C-alpha positions as a Markdown table, in Angstrom:
| # | Residue | x | y | z |
|---|---|---|---|---|
| 1 | Met | 0.6 | 7.6 | -24.3 |
| 2 | Asp | -3.1 | 7.0 | -25.1 |
| 3 | Lys | -6.0 | 6.4 | -22.8 |
| 4 | Ala | -5.7 | 2.5 | -22.8 |
| 5 | Thr | -2.0 | 2.6 | -21.9 |
| 6 | Cys | -2.5 | 5.1 | -19.1 |
| 7 | Ala | -5.7 | 3.2 | -17.7 |
| 8 | Ser | -3.6 | -0.1 | -17.7 |
| 9 | Ala | -0.5 | 1.4 | -16.0 |
| 10 | Ala | -2.8 | 3.0 | -13.2 |
| 11 | Leu | -4.6 | -0.4 | -12.8 |
| 12 | Leu | -1.1 | -2.0 | -12.5 |
| 13 | Ile | 0.0 | 0.6 | -10.1 |
| 14 | Ala | -3.2 | 0.2 | -7.8 |
| 15 | Leu | -2.9 | -3.7 | -8.0 |
| 16 | Ser | 0.8 | -3.5 | -7.0 |
| 17 | Ser | 0.1 | -1.3 | -4.0 |
| 18 | Gly | -2.7 | -3.5 | -2.9 |
| 19 | Phe | -0.7 | -6.5 | -3.0 |
| 20 | Ala | 2.0 | -5.0 | -0.8 |
| 21 | Gly | 0.0 | -5.1 | 2.2 |
| 22 | Cys | -0.1 | -9.0 | 2.1 |
| 23 | Thr | 2.4 | -10.6 | 3.9 |
| 24 | Thr | 3.0 | -13.7 | 5.8 |
| 25 | Val | 3.1 | -13.3 | 9.6 |
| 26 | Ala | 5.6 | -15.4 | 11.7 |
| 27 | Pro | 4.4 | -17.6 | 14.3 |
| 28 | Trp | 6.1 | -15.7 | 16.9 |
| 29 | Glu | 4.5 | -12.2 | 15.7 |
| 30 | Arg | 1.0 | -13.6 | 15.9 |
| 31 | Gly | 0.7 | -13.2 | 19.7 |
| 32 | Asn | 1.2 | -9.5 | 19.1 |
| 33 | Leu | -1.5 | -9.1 | 16.5 |
| 34 | Ala | -3.9 | -11.0 | 18.9 |
| 35 | Lys | -3.5 | -8.1 | 21.6 |
| 36 | Pro | -6.7 | -6.5 | 22.3 |
| 37 | His | -5.2 | -3.0 | 21.6 |
| 38 | Met | -4.5 | -4.2 | 18.0 |
| 39 | Ala | -8.2 | -4.9 | 17.3 |
| 40 | Val | -10.1 | -2.5 | 15.0 |
| 41 | Asp | -12.7 | -2.2 | 17.9 |
| 42 | Pro | -11.1 | -3.3 | 21.2 |
| 43 | Asn | -14.4 | -2.9 | 23.2 |
| 44 | Pro | -17.3 | -4.2 | 20.8 |
| 45 | Met | -19.7 | -4.6 | 23.7 |
| 46 | Gln | -19.3 | -0.9 | 24.8 |
| 47 | Ser | -19.6 | 0.2 | 21.1 |
| 48 | Leu | -22.9 | -1.9 | 20.9 |
| 49 | Leu | -24.2 | -0.4 | 24.2 |
| 50 | Arg | -23.2 | 3.3 | 23.1 |
| 51 | Ala | -24.9 | 2.7 | 19.6 |
| 52 | His | -27.9 | 1.3 | 21.2 |
| 53 | Thr | -28.2 | 4.4 | 23.7 |
| 54 | Tyr | -27.7 | 6.7 | 20.8 |
| 55 | Asn | -30.2 | 5.2 | 18.8 |
| 56 | Thr | -32.7 | 5.1 | 21.5 |
| 57 | Arg | -32.1 | 8.7 | 22.6 |
| 58 | Glu | -32.1 | 10.3 | 19.2 |
| 59 | Ala | -35.0 | 8.3 | 17.8 |
| 60 | Ala | -32.8 | 7.4 | 14.8 |
| 61 | Ala | -33.5 | 4.5 | 12.7 |
| 62 | Ser | -29.8 | 3.8 | 11.7 |
| 63 | Gly | -30.2 | 0.2 | 11.9 |
| 64 | Gly | -30.8 | -0.3 | 15.7 |
| 65 | Ala | -33.8 | -2.3 | 16.5 |
| 66 | Ala | -35.0 | 0.0 | 19.2 |
| 67 | Gln | -35.9 | 3.5 | 18.9 |
| 68 | Gly | -37.2 | 5.7 | 21.5 |
| 69 | Gly | -39.2 | 9.0 | 21.3 |
| 70 | Gly | -36.3 | 11.3 | 21.4 |
| 71 | Cys | -36.8 | 12.3 | 25.0 |
| 72 | Gly | -34.0 | 10.1 | 26.4 |
| 73 | Cys | -36.4 | 7.6 | 28.0 |
| 74 | Tyr | -36.3 | 3.9 | 27.2 |
């Protein structure tokens, strides 16, 4: 097989494996997917607070709006 055939075969495999994750969800299964423990981040407010505290104490400018001096004071 030449390069073009191998590349197209790899692309076909990648696309077919990507579409395997797409499925329809029955109405009675949607309640299970809406539960808090199924969320990617089950506690978004706690995550935001921890990120704010980390950015403030480390004086890291990683997207946080408030940076401190690194001493732990606010």
